[in-house]
All heavy atoms as TSV, in Angstrom:
chain	resi	resn	atom	element	x	y	z
A	1	MET	N	N	4.981	14.074	9.483
A	1	MET	CA	C	4.747	14.535	10.829
A	1	MET	C	C	5.889	15.440	11.264
A	1	MET	O	O	7.057	15.045	11.175
A	1	MET	CB	C	4.622	13.334	11.770
A	1	MET	CG	C	4.502	13.713	13.225
A	1	MET	SD	S	4.470	12.362	14.392
A	1	MET	CE	C	2.921	11.616	13.977
A	2	ASN	N	N	5.501	16.559	11.777
A	2	ASN	CA	C	6.502	17.527	12.298
A	2	ASN	C	C	6.569	17.319	13.824
A	2	ASN	O	O	5.598	17.605	14.528
A	2	ASN	CB	C	6.091	18.945	11.898
A	2	ASN	CG	C	7.166	19.965	12.290
A	2	ASN	OD1	O	8.073	19.677	13.097
A	2	ASN	ND2	N	7.038	21.137	11.800
A	3	LEU	N	N	7.741	16.891	14.334
A	3	LEU	CA	C	7.861	16.641	15.767
A	3	LEU	C	C	7.576	17.914	16.581
A	3	LEU	O	O	7.146	17.827	17.753
A	3	LEU	CB	C	9.210	16.099	16.047
A	3	LEU	CG	C	9.512	14.730	15.481
A	3	LEU	CD1	C	10.923	14.274	15.885
A	3	LEU	CD2	C	8.557	13.709	15.854
A	4	ALA	N	N	7.855	19.069	16.050
A	4	ALA	CA	C	7.616	20.318	16.781
A	4	ALA	C	C	6.124	20.608	17.037
A	4	ALA	O	O	5.762	21.334	17.950
A	4	ALA	CB	C	8.195	21.489	16.012
A	5	ASP	N	N	5.246	19.887	16.301
A	5	ASP	CA	C	3.775	20.088	16.425
A	5	ASP	C	C	3.200	19.192	17.499
A	5	ASP	O	O	2.050	19.370	17.808
A	5	ASP	CB	C	3.099	19.859	15.097
A	5	ASP	CG	C	3.454	20.904	14.031
A	5	ASP	OD1	O	3.866	22.033	14.461
A	5	ASP	OD2	O	3.378	20.579	12.829
A	6	LEU	N	N	3.970	18.253	18.059
A	6	LEU	CA	C	3.402	17.303	18.984
A	6	LEU	C	C	3.184	17.949	20.359
A	6	LEU	O	O	4.029	18.662	20.850
A	6	LEU	CB	C	4.350	16.109	19.152
A	6	LEU	CG	C	4.580	15.260	17.943
A	6	LEU	CD1	C	5.668	14.217	18.197
A	6	LEU	CD2	C	3.297	14.606	17.435
A	7	LYS	N	N	1.971	17.696	20.877
A	7	LYS	CA	C	1.583	18.267	22.172
A	7	LYS	C	C	1.401	17.216	23.271
A	7	LYS	O	O	1.636	17.453	24.457
A	7	LYS	CB	C	0.307	19.131	22.042
A	7	LYS	CG	C	0.425	20.206	21.036
A	7	LYS	CD	C	1.350	21.293	21.486
A	7	LYS	CE	C	1.399	22.431	20.471
A	7	LYS	NZ	N	2.710	22.883	20.183
A	8	LYS	N	N	0.897	16.025	22.833
A	8	LYS	CA	C	0.581	14.955	23.784
A	8	LYS	C	C	0.843	13.631	23.138
A	8	LYS	O	O	0.279	13.345	22.088
A	8	LYS	CB	C	-0.890	15.108	24.201
A	8	LYS	CG	C	-1.263	14.154	25.391
A	8	LYS	CD	C	-2.720	14.286	25.738
A	8	LYS	CE	C	-3.063	15.620	26.362
A	8	LYS	NZ	N	-4.443	15.632	26.871
A	9	LEU	N	N	1.616	12.769	23.787
A	9	LEU	CA	C	1.898	11.449	23.283
A	9	LEU	C	C	1.581	10.398	24.368
A	9	LEU	O	O	1.602	10.647	25.573
A	9	LEU	CB	C	3.418	11.305	22.985
A	9	LEU	CG	C	3.893	12.067	21.726
A	9	LEU	CD1	C	5.412	11.917	21.604
A	9	LEU	CD2	C	3.212	11.561	20.482
A	10	TYR	N	N	1.282	9.189	23.851
A	10	TYR	CA	C	0.947	8.083	24.708
A	10	TYR	C	C	1.930	6.949	24.441
A	10	TYR	O	O	2.131	6.543	23.199
A	10	TYR	CB	C	-0.466	7.569	24.457
A	10	TYR	CG	C	-0.920	6.490	25.368
A	10	TYR	CD1	C	-1.368	6.737	26.646
A	10	TYR	CD2	C	-0.833	5.179	24.929
A	10	TYR	CE1	C	-1.813	5.733	27.481
A	10	TYR	CE2	C	-1.257	4.141	25.789
A	10	TYR	CZ	C	-1.740	4.437	27.024
A	10	TYR	OH	O	-2.130	3.432	27.896
A	11	PHE	N	N	2.599	6.374	25.439
A	11	PHE	CA	C	3.601	5.365	25.301
A	11	PHE	C	C	3.106	4.051	25.853
A	11	PHE	O	O	2.705	3.938	27.055
A	11	PHE	CB	C	4.871	5.757	26.040
A	11	PHE	CG	C	5.710	6.788	25.337
A	11	PHE	CD1	C	5.326	8.135	25.369
A	11	PHE	CD2	C	6.845	6.443	24.635
A	11	PHE	CE1	C	6.068	9.080	24.747
A	11	PHE	CE2	C	7.634	7.425	24.016
A	11	PHE	CZ	C	7.229	8.714	24.049
A	12	LEU	N	N	3.137	2.985	25.090
A	12	LEU	CA	C	2.834	1.645	25.518
A	12	LEU	C	C	4.140	0.980	25.924
A	12	LEU	O	O	5.058	0.927	25.159
A	12	LEU	CB	C	2.196	0.791	24.429
A	12	LEU	CG	C	0.732	1.191	24.103
A	12	LEU	CD1	C	0.290	0.530	22.807
A	12	LEU	CD2	C	-0.169	0.771	25.252
A	13	GLY	N	N	4.218	0.505	27.187
A	13	GLY	CA	C	5.465	-0.076	27.693
A	13	GLY	C	C	6.475	0.968	28.077
A	13	GLY	O	O	7.647	0.870	27.877
A	14	ILE	N	N	5.966	2.082	28.654
A	14	ILE	CA	C	6.792	3.249	28.980
A	14	ILE	C	C	7.887	2.916	29.975
A	14	ILE	O	O	8.883	3.639	30.088
A	14	ILE	CB	C	5.904	4.406	29.485
A	14	ILE	CG1	C	6.658	5.698	29.471
A	14	ILE	CG2	C	5.337	4.078	30.839
A	14	ILE	CD1	C	5.795	6.949	29.651
A	15	GLY	N	N	7.774	1.829	30.705
A	15	GLY	CA	C	8.739	1.485	31.737
A	15	GLY	C	C	10.009	0.806	31.216
A	15	GLY	O	O	10.929	0.549	31.963
A	16	GLY	N	N	10.051	0.527	29.911
A	16	GLY	CA	C	11.236	-0.092	29.352
A	16	GLY	C	C	12.332	0.961	29.191
A	16	GLY	O	O	12.085	2.152	29.117
A	17	ILE	N	N	13.592	0.509	29.160
A	17	ILE	CA	C	14.730	1.445	29.091
A	17	ILE	C	C	14.674	2.329	27.789
A	17	ILE	O	O	14.974	3.497	27.890
A	17	ILE	CB	C	16.043	0.708	29.272
A	17	ILE	CG1	C	17.147	1.721	29.609
A	17	ILE	CG2	C	16.428	-0.139	28.044
A	17	ILE	CD1	C	17.000	2.317	30.966
A	18	GLY	N	N	14.366	1.733	26.703
A	18	GLY	CA	C	14.307	2.504	25.440
A	18	GLY	C	C	13.109	3.453	25.379
A	18	GLY	O	O	13.203	4.627	25.004
A	19	MET	N	N	11.971	2.955	25.774
A	19	MET	CA	C	10.725	3.729	25.760
A	19	MET	C	C	10.773	4.918	26.766
A	19	MET	O	O	10.336	6.013	26.508
A	19	MET	CB	C	9.518	2.885	26.041
A	19	MET	CG	C	9.265	1.800	24.949
A	19	MET	SD	S	8.779	2.607	23.393
A	19	MET	CE	C	7.061	2.798	23.665
A	20	SER	N	N	11.342	4.629	27.935
A	20	SER	CA	C	11.457	5.703	28.941
A	20	SER	C	C	12.391	6.763	28.454
A	20	SER	O	O	12.158	7.956	28.705
A	20	SER	CB	C	11.916	5.125	30.294
A	20	SER	OG	O	13.196	4.546	30.207
A	21	ALA	N	N	13.438	6.436	27.747
A	21	ALA	CA	C	14.371	7.426	27.194
A	21	ALA	C	C	13.684	8.314	26.155
A	21	ALA	O	O	13.817	9.524	26.159
A	21	ALA	CB	C	15.586	6.766	26.585
A	22	LEU	N	N	12.869	7.657	25.284
A	22	LEU	CA	C	12.116	8.457	24.321
A	22	LEU	C	C	11.068	9.326	24.992
A	22	LEU	O	O	10.911	10.522	24.589
A	22	LEU	CB	C	11.410	7.508	23.353
A	22	LEU	CG	C	12.215	6.851	22.276
A	22	LEU	CD1	C	11.391	5.810	21.533
A	22	LEU	CD2	C	12.760	7.893	21.333
A	23	ALA	N	N	10.426	8.821	26.003
A	23	ALA	CA	C	9.432	9.651	26.740
A	23	ALA	C	C	10.110	10.842	27.379
A	23	ALA	O	O	9.615	11.957	27.298
A	23	ALA	CB	C	8.716	8.758	27.761
A	24	ARG	N	N	11.267	10.629	27.966
A	24	ARG	CA	C	12.018	11.760	28.573
A	24	ARG	C	C	12.443	12.819	27.546
A	24	ARG	O	O	12.371	13.962	27.755
A	24	ARG	CB	C	13.229	11.229	29.300
A	24	ARG	CG	C	12.896	10.652	30.649
A	24	ARG	CD	C	14.107	10.097	31.323
A	24	ARG	NE	N	13.852	9.885	32.754
A	24	ARG	CZ	C	14.416	8.905	33.414
A	24	ARG	NH1	N	15.214	8.040	32.895
A	24	ARG	NH2	N	14.127	8.769	34.729
A	25	TYR	N	N	12.826	12.299	26.385
A	25	TYR	CA	C	13.246	13.205	25.272
A	25	TYR	C	C	12.044	14.139	24.927
A	25	TYR	O	O	12.207	15.365	24.856
A	25	TYR	CB	C	13.676	12.406	24.053
A	25	TYR	CG	C	13.812	13.238	22.818
A	25	TYR	CD1	C	14.932	14.000	22.618
A	25	TYR	CD2	C	12.826	13.250	21.858
A	25	TYR	CE1	C	15.087	14.782	21.432
A	25	TYR	CE2	C	12.945	13.981	20.708
A	25	TYR	CZ	C	14.067	14.774	20.517
A	25	TYR	OH	O	14.197	15.559	19.370
A	26	PHE	N	N	10.893	13.529	24.720
A	26	PHE	CA	C	9.728	14.361	24.344
A	26	PHE	C	C	9.250	15.232	25.491
A	26	PHE	O	O	8.779	16.355	25.241
A	26	PHE	CB	C	8.606	13.452	23.797
A	26	PHE	CG	C	8.884	12.973	22.377
A	26	PHE	CD1	C	9.292	11.674	22.099
A	26	PHE	CD2	C	8.753	13.859	21.336
A	26	PHE	CE1	C	9.509	11.286	20.808
A	26	PHE	CE2	C	8.980	13.451	20.037
A	26	PHE	CZ	C	9.386	12.164	19.742
A	27	LEU	N	N	9.324	14.700	26.715
A	27	LEU	CA	C	8.904	15.547	27.844
A	27	LEU	C	C	9.766	16.823	27.908
A	27	LEU	O	O	9.265	17.940	28.119
A	27	LEU	CB	C	9.053	14.743	29.148
A	27	LEU	CG	C	8.643	15.509	30.393
A	27	LEU	CD1	C	7.112	15.692	30.431
A	27	LEU	CD2	C	9.108	14.750	31.623
A	28	ARG	N	N	11.045	16.655	27.660
A	28	ARG	CA	C	11.968	17.843	27.685
A	28	ARG	C	C	11.729	18.803	26.498
A	28	ARG	O	O	12.115	19.933	26.601
A	28	ARG	CB	C	13.414	17.360	27.735
A	28	ARG	CG	C	13.767	16.769	29.091
A	28	ARG	CD	C	15.182	16.361	29.226
A	28	ARG	NE	N	15.471	15.904	30.567
A	28	ARG	CZ	C	15.587	14.618	30.881
A	28	ARG	NH1	N	15.503	13.684	29.961
A	28	ARG	NH2	N	15.804	14.268	32.137
A	29	ARG	N	N	11.059	18.315	25.509
A	29	ARG	CA	C	10.672	19.141	24.353
A	29	ARG	C	C	9.320	19.844	24.581
A	29	ARG	O	O	8.763	20.485	23.748
A	29	ARG	CB	C	10.651	18.336	23.048
A	29	ARG	CG	C	12.020	17.857	22.567
A	29	ARG	CD	C	11.826	17.062	21.279
A	29	ARG	NE	N	11.167	17.867	20.236
A	29	ARG	CZ	C	11.784	18.476	19.251
A	29	ARG	NH1	N	13.101	18.369	19.152
A	29	ARG	NH2	N	11.131	19.152	18.299
A	30	GLY	N	N	8.741	19.570	25.797
A	30	GLY	CA	C	7.489	20.199	26.133
A	30	GLY	C	C	6.227	19.453	25.816
A	30	GLY	O	O	5.146	19.975	25.869
A	31	VAL	N	N	6.389	18.161	25.429
A	31	VAL	CA	C	5.277	17.315	25.126
A	31	VAL	C	C	4.691	16.694	26.408
A	31	VAL	O	O	5.431	16.254	27.258
A	31	VAL	CB	C	5.669	16.207	24.142
A	31	VAL	CG1	C	4.493	15.259	23.790
A	31	VAL	CG2	C	6.253	16.787	22.843
A	32	GLU	N	N	3.388	16.724	26.522
A	32	GLU	CA	C	2.726	16.045	27.635
A	32	GLU	C	C	2.747	14.553	27.420
A	32	GLU	O	O	2.376	14.074	26.388
A	32	GLU	CB	C	1.300	16.529	27.815
A	32	GLU	CG	C	0.534	16.013	28.959
A	32	GLU	CD	C	-0.826	16.564	29.073
A	32	GLU	OE1	O	-1.085	17.756	28.708
A	32	GLU	OE2	O	-1.744	15.817	29.498
A	33	ILE	N	N	3.256	13.769	28.422
A	33	ILE	CA	C	3.437	12.368	28.261
A	33	ILE	C	C	2.518	11.587	29.114
A	33	ILE	O	O	2.394	11.783	30.324
A	33	ILE	CB	C	4.898	11.947	28.623
A	33	ILE	CG1	C	5.914	12.750	27.737
A	33	ILE	CG2	C	5.129	10.456	28.435
A	33	ILE	CD1	C	5.846	12.491	26.266
A	34	HIS	N	N	1.814	10.597	28.458
A	34	HIS	CA	C	0.953	9.645	29.122
A	34	HIS	C	C	1.446	8.271	28.719
A	34	HIS	O	O	2.045	8.093	27.615
A	34	HIS	CB	C	-0.479	9.824	28.654
A	34	HIS	CG	C	-1.086	11.097	29.097
A	34	HIS	ND1	N	-1.930	11.186	30.171
A	34	HIS	CD2	C	-0.912	12.348	28.600
A	34	HIS	CE1	C	-2.305	12.510	30.343
A	34	HIS	NE2	N	-1.684	13.177	29.397
A	35	GLY	N	N	1.207	7.244	29.545
A	35	GLY	CA	C	1.632	5.925	29.153
A	35	GLY	C	C	1.083	4.867	30.045
A	35	GLY	O	O	0.460	5.081	31.084
A	36	TYR	N	N	1.419	3.622	29.589
A	36	TYR	CA	C	0.985	2.409	30.276
A	36	TYR	C	C	2.210	1.532	30.430
A	36	TYR	O	O	3.057	1.430	29.577
A	36	TYR	CB	C	-0.055	1.711	29.426
A	36	TYR	CG	C	-0.252	0.230	29.898
A	36	TYR	CD1	C	-1.054	-0.074	31.003
A	36	TYR	CD2	C	0.385	-0.802	29.190
A	36	TYR	CE1	C	-1.176	-1.397	31.415
A	36	TYR	CE2	C	0.204	-2.128	29.623
A	36	TYR	CZ	C	-0.551	-2.413	30.707
A	36	TYR	OH	O	-0.715	-3.704	31.162
A	37	ASP	N	N	2.244	0.846	31.586
A	37	ASP	CA	C	3.149	-0.284	31.756
A	37	ASP	C	C	2.494	-1.321	32.653
A	37	ASP	O	O	1.631	-0.942	33.461
A	37	ASP	CB	C	4.464	0.170	32.343
A	37	ASP	CG	C	5.612	-0.794	31.915
A	37	ASP	OD1	O	5.777	-1.834	32.593
A	37	ASP	OD2	O	6.278	-0.524	30.926
A	38	ILE	N	N	2.921	-2.515	32.552
A	38	ILE	CA	C	2.316	-3.585	33.329
A	38	ILE	C	C	2.752	-3.549	34.792
A	38	ILE	O	O	2.051	-4.029	35.690
A	38	ILE	CB	C	2.598	-4.949	32.711
A	38	ILE	CG1	C	1.711	-6.026	33.286
A	38	ILE	CG2	C	4.094	-5.309	32.843
A	38	ILE	CD1	C	1.661	-7.312	32.484
A	39	ALA	N	N	3.938	-2.976	35.035
A	39	ALA	CA	C	4.478	-2.999	36.397
A	39	ALA	C	C	4.900	-1.605	36.882
A	39	ALA	O	O	5.464	-0.844	36.097
A	39	ALA	CB	C	5.714	-3.908	36.415
A	40	ASN	N	N	4.644	-1.324	38.134
A	40	ASN	CA	C	5.055	-0.068	38.743
A	40	ASN	C	C	6.441	-0.367	39.373
A	40	ASN	O	O	6.598	-1.123	40.267
A	40	ASN	CB	C	4.063	0.263	39.843
A	40	ASN	CG	C	4.341	1.602	40.495
A	40	ASN	OD1	O	5.429	2.206	40.303
A	40	ASN	ND2	N	3.419	2.044	41.303
A	41	THR	N	N	7.477	0.246	38.750
A	41	THR	CA	C	8.871	-0.045	39.145
A	41	THR	C	C	9.558	1.273	39.577
A	41	THR	O	O	8.923	2.350	39.504
A	41	THR	CB	C	9.648	-0.605	37.940
A	41	THR	OG1	O	9.744	0.439	36.921
A	41	THR	CG2	C	9.001	-1.858	37.380
A	42	SER	N	N	10.787	1.152	40.032
A	42	SER	CA	C	11.487	2.376	40.433
A	42	SER	C	C	11.639	3.336	39.210
A	42	SER	O	O	11.596	4.522	39.425
A	42	SER	CB	C	12.842	2.015	40.996
A	42	SER	OG	O	13.648	1.311	40.091
A	43	LEU	N	N	11.797	2.798	38.022
A	43	LEU	CA	C	11.900	3.646	36.852
A	43	LEU	C	C	10.589	4.367	36.548
A	43	LEU	O	O	10.524	5.574	36.295
A	43	LEU	CB	C	12.371	2.813	35.647
A	43	LEU	CG	C	12.471	3.607	34.306
A	43	LEU	CD1	C	13.356	4.820	34.451
A	43	LEU	CD2	C	12.979	2.672	33.229
A	44	THR	N	N	9.443	3.645	36.602
A	44	THR	CA	C	8.230	4.296	36.326
A	44	THR	C	C	7.832	5.347	37.394
A	44	THR	O	O	7.266	6.369	37.119
A	44	THR	CB	C	7.026	3.326	36.160
A	44	THR	OG1	O	6.912	2.482	37.312
A	44	THR	CG2	C	7.231	2.438	34.911
A	45	LYS	N	N	8.256	5.055	38.612
A	45	LYS	CA	C	8.028	6.051	39.698
A	45	LYS	C	C	8.827	7.316	39.425
A	45	LYS	O	O	8.376	8.388	39.657
A	45	LYS	CB	C	8.463	5.447	41.062
A	45	LYS	CG	C	7.489	4.391	41.562
A	45	LYS	CD	C	7.962	3.781	42.840
A	45	LYS	CE	C	7.102	2.625	43.232
A	45	LYS	NZ	N	7.533	1.891	44.372
A	46	LYS	N	N	10.076	7.179	38.910
A	46	LYS	CA	C	10.896	8.367	38.526
A	46	LYS	C	C	10.206	9.081	37.418
A	46	LYS	O	O	10.175	10.336	37.436
A	46	LYS	CB	C	12.272	7.879	38.141
A	46	LYS	CG	C	13.149	7.425	39.258
A	46	LYS	CD	C	14.518	6.991	38.768
A	46	LYS	CE	C	15.309	6.393	39.925
A	46	LYS	NZ	N	16.577	5.818	39.436
A	47	LEU	N	N	9.682	8.393	36.439
A	47	LEU	CA	C	9.018	9.039	35.281
A	47	LEU	C	C	7.807	9.824	35.770
A	47	LEU	O	O	7.569	11.010	35.349
A	47	LEU	CB	C	8.593	8.007	34.216
A	47	LEU	CG	C	9.768	7.212	33.582
A	47	LEU	CD1	C	9.142	6.186	32.632
A	47	LEU	CD2	C	10.687	8.147	32.858
A	48	GLU	N	N	7.064	9.256	36.700
A	48	GLU	CA	C	5.923	9.953	37.260
A	48	GLU	C	C	6.359	11.227	38.035
A	48	GLU	O	O	5.752	12.267	37.915
A	48	GLU	CB	C	5.116	9.037	38.168
A	48	GLU	CG	C	4.359	7.993	37.401
A	48	GLU	CD	C	3.499	7.056	38.265
A	48	GLU	OE1	O	4.116	6.266	38.973
A	48	GLU	OE2	O	2.267	7.241	38.257
A	49	ALA	N	N	7.461	11.072	38.794
A	49	ALA	CA	C	7.954	12.216	39.526
A	49	ALA	C	C	8.432	13.327	38.620
A	49	ALA	O	O	8.402	14.502	39.002
A	49	ALA	CB	C	9.096	11.781	40.420
A	50	GLU	N	N	8.852	12.985	37.378
A	50	GLU	CA	C	9.270	13.998	36.396
A	50	GLU	C	C	8.049	14.675	35.717
A	50	GLU	O	O	8.212	15.592	34.979
A	50	GLU	CB	C	10.121	13.301	35.338
A	50	GLU	CG	C	11.491	12.876	35.910
A	50	GLU	CD	C	12.276	12.044	34.970
A	50	GLU	OE1	O	12.045	12.064	33.738
A	50	GLU	OE2	O	13.218	11.313	35.422
A	51	GLY	N	N	6.832	14.149	35.965
A	51	GLY	CA	C	5.666	14.779	35.434
A	51	GLY	C	C	4.874	13.966	34.445
A	51	GLY	O	O	3.905	14.460	33.781
A	52	MET	N	N	5.227	12.721	34.219
A	52	MET	CA	C	4.538	11.884	33.273
A	52	MET	C	C	3.343	11.203	33.945
A	52	MET	O	O	3.326	10.977	35.137
A	52	MET	CB	C	5.449	10.788	32.675
A	52	MET	CG	C	6.628	11.397	31.912
A	52	MET	SD	S	7.662	10.095	31.201
A	52	MET	CE	C	9.187	11.041	31.048
A	53	HIS	N	N	2.325	10.939	33.151
A	53	HIS	CA	C	1.074	10.334	33.630
A	53	HIS	C	C	1.087	8.836	33.222
A	53	HIS	O	O	0.904	8.556	32.061
A	53	HIS	CB	C	-0.166	11.046	33.065
A	53	HIS	CG	C	-0.066	12.533	33.189
A	53	HIS	ND1	N	-0.447	13.175	34.349
A	53	HIS	CD2	C	0.360	13.495	32.393
A	53	HIS	CE1	C	-0.250	14.426	34.221
A	53	HIS	NE2	N	0.237	14.660	32.998
A	54	ILE	N	N	1.229	7.966	34.202
A	54	ILE	CA	C	1.334	6.524	33.838
A	54	ILE	C	C	0.282	5.780	34.633
A	54	ILE	O	O	0.005	6.010	35.832
A	54	ILE	CB	C	2.753	6.035	34.308
A	54	ILE	CG1	C	3.833	6.809	33.601
A	54	ILE	CG2	C	2.865	4.539	33.990
A	54	ILE	CD1	C	5.262	6.471	34.037
A	55	HIS	N	N	-0.323	4.773	33.928
A	55	HIS	CA	C	-1.318	3.920	34.570
A	55	HIS	C	C	-0.805	2.481	34.360
A	55	HIS	O	O	-0.011	2.179	33.471
A	55	HIS	CB	C	-2.740	4.130	34.047
A	55	HIS	CG	C	-2.895	3.820	32.566
A	55	HIS	ND1	N	-3.353	2.625	32.170
A	55	HIS	CD2	C	-2.663	4.529	31.466
A	55	HIS	CE1	C	-3.414	2.568	30.840
A	55	HIS	NE2	N	-3.022	3.762	30.410
A	56	TYR	N	N	-1.291	1.587	35.209
A	56	TYR	CA	C	-0.837	0.217	35.313
A	56	TYR	C	C	-1.970	-0.765	35.060
A	56	TYR	O	O	-1.732	-2.006	35.049
A	56	TYR	CB	C	-0.095	-0.091	36.635
A	56	TYR	CG	C	1.015	0.939	36.857
A	56	TYR	CD1	C	0.799	2.065	37.601
A	56	TYR	CD2	C	2.249	0.731	36.272
A	56	TYR	CE1	C	1.805	3.020	37.775
A	56	TYR	CE2	C	3.230	1.664	36.432
A	56	TYR	CZ	C	3.057	2.812	37.166
A	56	TYR	OH	O	4.031	3.700	37.318
A	57	ALA	N	N	-3.182	-0.288	34.919
A	57	ALA	CA	C	-4.284	-1.156	34.640
A	57	ALA	C	C	-4.508	-1.265	33.125
A	57	ALA	O	O	-4.365	-0.282	32.432
A	57	ALA	CB	C	-5.543	-0.581	35.311
A	58	ASP	N	N	-4.837	-2.466	32.706
A	58	ASP	CA	C	-5.082	-2.691	31.250
A	58	ASP	C	C	-6.502	-2.144	30.952
A	58	ASP	O	O	-7.498	-2.915	30.902
A	58	ASP	CB	C	-4.998	-4.161	30.955
A	58	ASP	CG	C	-4.990	-4.495	29.475
A	58	ASP	OD1	O	-4.934	-3.558	28.642
A	58	ASP	OD2	O	-5.101	-5.687	29.133
A	59	ASP	N	N	-6.590	-0.822	30.784
A	59	ASP	CA	C	-7.892	-0.160	30.664
A	59	ASP	C	C	-7.767	0.924	29.618
A	59	ASP	O	O	-7.124	1.984	29.811
A	59	ASP	CB	C	-8.242	0.464	32.041
A	59	ASP	CG	C	-9.535	1.162	32.086
A	59	ASP	OD1	O	-10.229	1.277	31.013
A	59	ASP	OD2	O	-9.918	1.623	33.158
A	60	TYR	N	N	-8.443	0.701	28.450
A	60	TYR	CA	C	-8.431	1.632	27.369
A	60	TYR	C	C	-8.953	2.981	27.679
A	60	TYR	O	O	-8.603	3.978	27.045
A	60	TYR	CB	C	-9.108	1.088	26.140
A	60	TYR	CG	C	-8.440	-0.124	25.538
A	60	TYR	CD1	C	-8.974	-1.375	25.633
A	60	TYR	CD2	C	-7.227	-0.004	24.875
A	60	TYR	CE1	C	-8.387	-2.482	25.092
A	60	TYR	CE2	C	-6.566	-1.102	24.312
A	60	TYR	CZ	C	-7.140	-2.310	24.457
A	60	TYR	OH	O	-6.516	-3.414	23.917
A	61	SER	N	N	-9.804	3.089	28.690
A	61	SER	CA	C	-10.431	4.395	29.053
A	61	SER	C	C	-9.370	5.345	29.658
A	61	SER	O	O	-9.597	6.528	29.762
A	61	SER	CB	C	-11.592	4.200	30.015
A	61	SER	OG	O	-11.105	3.781	31.273
A	62	LYS	N	N	-8.216	4.820	30.012
A	62	LYS	CA	C	-7.134	5.644	30.616
A	62	LYS	C	C	-6.371	6.369	29.531
A	62	LYS	O	O	-5.564	7.244	29.819
A	62	LYS	CB	C	-6.154	4.761	31.425
A	62	LYS	CG	C	-6.789	3.992	32.523
A	62	LYS	CD	C	-7.044	4.919	33.716
A	62	LYS	CE	C	-7.521	4.098	34.922
A	62	LYS	NZ	N	-7.795	4.887	36.037
A	63	ILE	N	N	-6.541	6.025	28.239
A	63	ILE	CA	C	-5.828	6.664	27.168
A	63	ILE	C	C	-6.486	7.976	26.836
A	63	ILE	O	O	-7.728	7.986	26.533
A	63	ILE	CB	C	-5.810	5.762	25.883
A	63	ILE	CG1	C	-5.101	4.419	26.224
A	63	ILE	CG2	C	-5.111	6.472	24.758
A	63	ILE	CD1	C	-5.207	3.403	25.103
A	64	PRO	N	N	-5.788	9.076	26.945
A	64	PRO	CA	C	-6.399	10.413	26.601
A	64	PRO	C	C	-6.973	10.400	25.171
A	64	PRO	O	O	-6.409	9.801	24.258
A	64	PRO	CB	C	-5.290	11.373	26.745
A	64	PRO	CG	C	-4.279	10.697	27.608
A	64	PRO	CD	C	-4.384	9.211	27.283
A	65	LYS	N	N	-8.106	11.034	25.010
A	65	LYS	CA	C	-8.727	11.092	23.660
A	65	LYS	C	C	-8.033	12.021	22.691
A	65	LYS	O	O	-8.126	11.883	21.491
A	65	LYS	CB	C	-10.207	11.543	23.813
A	65	LYS	CG	C	-11.010	10.634	24.726
A	65	LYS	CD	C	-11.185	9.285	24.177
A	65	LYS	CE	C	-12.070	8.454	25.091
A	65	LYS	NZ	N	-11.695	7.070	25.143
A	66	ASP	N	N	-7.295	13.003	23.194
A	66	ASP	CA	C	-6.744	14.038	22.322
A	66	ASP	C	C	-5.230	13.911	22.128
A	66	ASP	O	O	-4.526	14.907	21.994
A	66	ASP	CB	C	-7.095	15.416	22.871
A	66	ASP	CG	C	-6.571	15.626	24.285
A	66	ASP	OD1	O	-6.226	14.598	24.947
A	66	ASP	OD2	O	-6.500	16.760	24.727
A	67	ILE	N	N	-4.745	12.647	22.068
A	67	ILE	CA	C	-3.293	12.464	21.842
A	67	ILE	C	C	-2.915	12.657	20.394
A	67	ILE	O	O	-3.769	12.521	19.517
A	67	ILE	CB	C	-2.855	11.038	22.298
A	67	ILE	CG1	C	-3.652	9.972	21.600
A	67	ILE	CG2	C	-2.920	10.873	23.811
A	67	ILE	CD1	C	-3.180	8.571	21.876
A	68	ASP	N	N	-1.684	13.093	20.176
A	68	ASP	CA	C	-1.173	13.290	18.847
A	68	ASP	C	C	-0.542	12.028	18.240
A	68	ASP	O	O	-0.319	11.962	17.034
A	68	ASP	CB	C	-0.114	14.410	18.813
A	68	ASP	CG	C	-0.700	15.745	19.234
A	68	ASP	OD1	O	-1.790	16.101	18.708
A	68	ASP	OD2	O	-0.117	16.433	20.108
A	69	GLY	N	N	-0.254	11.021	19.090
A	69	GLY	CA	C	0.326	9.827	18.622
A	69	GLY	C	C	0.573	8.800	19.715
A	69	GLY	O	O	0.521	9.152	20.887
A	70	VAL	N	N	0.760	7.575	19.281
A	70	VAL	CA	C	1.053	6.471	20.153
A	70	VAL	C	C	2.406	5.936	19.807
A	70	VAL	O	O	2.746	5.700	18.644
A	70	VAL	CB	C	-0.003	5.346	20.047
A	70	VAL	CG1	C	0.381	4.166	20.919
A	70	VAL	CG2	C	-1.332	5.840	20.431
A	71	VAL	N	N	3.303	5.722	20.813
A	71	VAL	CA	C	4.579	5.149	20.614
A	71	VAL	C	C	4.594	3.767	21.234
A	71	VAL	O	O	4.219	3.615	22.392
A	71	VAL	CB	C	5.708	6.039	21.290
A	71	VAL	CG1	C	7.080	5.456	21.037
A	71	VAL	CG2	C	5.582	7.471	20.779
A	72	LEU	N	N	4.987	2.762	20.454
A	72	LEU	CA	C	4.999	1.405	20.950
A	72	LEU	C	C	6.241	0.654	20.428
A	72	LEU	O	O	6.856	1.116	19.488
A	72	LEU	CB	C	3.737	0.652	20.583
A	72	LEU	CG	C	3.362	0.570	19.095
A	72	LEU	CD1	C	3.831	-0.752	18.519
A	72	LEU	CD2	C	1.875	0.720	18.944
A	73	THR	N	N	6.509	-0.385	21.003
A	73	THR	CA	C	7.633	-1.267	20.627
A	73	THR	C	C	7.152	-2.694	20.450
A	73	THR	O	O	6.230	-3.109	21.128
A	73	THR	CB	C	8.716	-1.214	21.708
A	73	THR	OG1	O	9.798	-2.074	21.357
A	73	THR	CG2	C	8.205	-1.597	23.046
A	74	PRO	N	N	7.757	-3.439	19.527
A	74	PRO	CA	C	7.348	-4.834	19.326
A	74	PRO	C	C	7.776	-5.684	20.495
A	74	PRO	O	O	7.323	-6.809	20.625
A	74	PRO	CB	C	8.059	-5.232	18.043
A	74	PRO	CG	C	9.152	-4.248	17.822
A	74	PRO	CD	C	8.731	-3.004	18.512
A	75	ALA	N	N	8.654	-5.192	21.366
A	75	ALA	CA	C	9.072	-5.980	22.520
A	75	ALA	C	C	7.907	-6.182	23.428
A	75	ALA	O	O	7.786	-7.101	24.132
A	75	ALA	CB	C	10.212	-5.292	23.245
């Protein structure tokens, strides 16, 4: 996988400190970021303000169909 080819990523648990840092890294590289977290926190609000698309409902239909990959953590 060539990271330069990524256009859209989906993060599970995007509100965690490590996942949010990765999401910010890719956002700054021009990747469109979507994600899910169980809680709407001050960190997820900042991520949304930076241009990320985050949902808080456990709903698979919220996952974009044309993503290039899913980033998840065992935590």
